[in-house]
N, C-alpha and C positions, 0 to 999 in steps of 0.2 A: 486627348492625350492618355487618359486613363486606359481606353480601350486598346490603343496602340501598344502601350507598355504591357498589358495583359496578353495581347497577341504574341508579342516578342517572348514572353515568359513561357507561353504555351508552346511555341516553336522550339525554344531552347530546351525545354523539358522533354518534348517529344523527340528531338534529335538525340539528346542524351539517352533516353530510353532505347531508341533504335540502335545507337552505337553500342551500348552495353549488351543488348540482346544479340547483335551481330557478332560482337567479340566472343560472347559465350558460345554461339553456334560455331564459329570458326575454331575456337579452342577446343570444343569437344570433337570436332572433326579431325583436328590435329592429333588429339589423344587417340582417336580411333585408328588413324593411320599408323601411329607410333607403336600402339599396343595391341591392335587386333589384326592388322593386315598380315596374312600369312600364318595366323595363330588359330588355335582352337577357339570356339565360341566361349564366352564367359556367361554362365547361368546366373542371373540375378535372383530370380524366383523360379525354381525348378518347374518345368512344364508350363510356365506362363510367360516369362520375360527373359530375354538373353540379349547379349551384345554380339552382333555378327557383322563383320566387315563386308561391304559391298560397294562396288564402284558402279553407280547407276548412270548409264549413258542415255536414258530416256526420261520419261516423266513418271508420274504416279503410276504404280502397278506395272512399271516397265514398259509402258506404251511409247510409241514414237521413238524408238531407238535411233541414236545418232542424228536427231533433227535439231542440232544446236542453233541453227539460224532461226528456226521457228520458235524456240524457247527464248532467244534473245529478243526477238520481235515482240512476242507476247509479254515478256517481262517489262520491257520499255513502255509498251502501251498501257499496262496495268499500273506501273509506277507513275506515269504521266497522269492518268485518270485519278489516282489517289492523291497525288500532289495537288492537282486541280481543285479537288474537293476540300483538301486541308486548307488551301490558301483562301478559298471563298467562305469557309465555315466561320460562323460568328464565334467570337471569343467569349462565350458565356458558359457558365457551369452546366447548363443543360447539354451542351455538346462535348463536355470532357471525356465521357466514355468513347465518344466517336474519335476523338483525337488519339486516345490510347490505343484503340483498335487499329486506326489508320497507321500509327508509327509501328505497331507490332507487325502488321502485314508488310509494311515497307522493309523491316528488318529481316523477315522471312524471305521476302522476294529477292532481297539483295544478297542474302547468305547463299542461296542456291545459284543465283546469277553469277556471283563471283566464282564459285566452284566451276561452273560451266565455262566461264571465260578463261580461267587459269588452268584447269585441269582437263577440260573438255568432258568432264563427268562430275557427278555429285557424289560425295561420300555419305553413304547411309550406314547405320550401325545399330539401330534400335529394333529389335524383332520381338513382336508380340506373338509368340509361337502357340499360345493357347488356341488361337482361332486362325493361325497360319496367315496373319496380316502381313502386307508388304513391309519390307524393311524401310525405316525412315530415319529422320534426323531432327534436330531442334528447329531448324528453319521451317520444315514441314509442319511441325507442331504449331509454330507461330502463325503460319498462314491458315492452317486448318481451324485452330482455336479461335483466331480473331474472326473468321467467317461465321463459325458456329454461334459465338457470342453476339455478333452483329445482328443475325437474323431475328432473335427475339426483341432486341431493341428496335429494329426496323418495323416489325409488325405490331408490337405492343407498347412501346414507349413513345416513339416519335410519331407525329402526325404528318400528313402530307404537306401542310403549310410550313413544317419545321425544315423542309428541304427547299423552300422558296429561294434560298441563297444560290441555288444551282441554276436558276433561270437566268437566261441572258437578258441583259438590260436593253 
């Protein structure tokens, strides 16, 4: 009973986290459309960081332009895999970082997926001009940061047996 209650609390907390992050992503994209579309860039840190409106019909770095069906398929597959892991993951403190990372990844995937479904493109607006990095948005940050933080956990914190919950019975 205690484990089931803890699982419910983890799921509710994770869903709340994902909803808040998704709402923040969509709100910032709405602000970008409202205040940046058709306007001059806004320099936040001169020569380093600016806000620049872009409608991205592709993926990262502008690859695979107008391949919406492929993005939809990949997003559904990735979300299904993450949900599978979350549902099977033990409700123990050792796995709490994994839950946070999974729900952050879900928020990012849903943020750009929603844009692609509704607009047929993703609104990007954050430009790190110091190194001419591709323009991105909060959903991109969620996905990228969750994966960057996951890797050290995977290689240095968790052991192979910690992922035994993924084995089929």
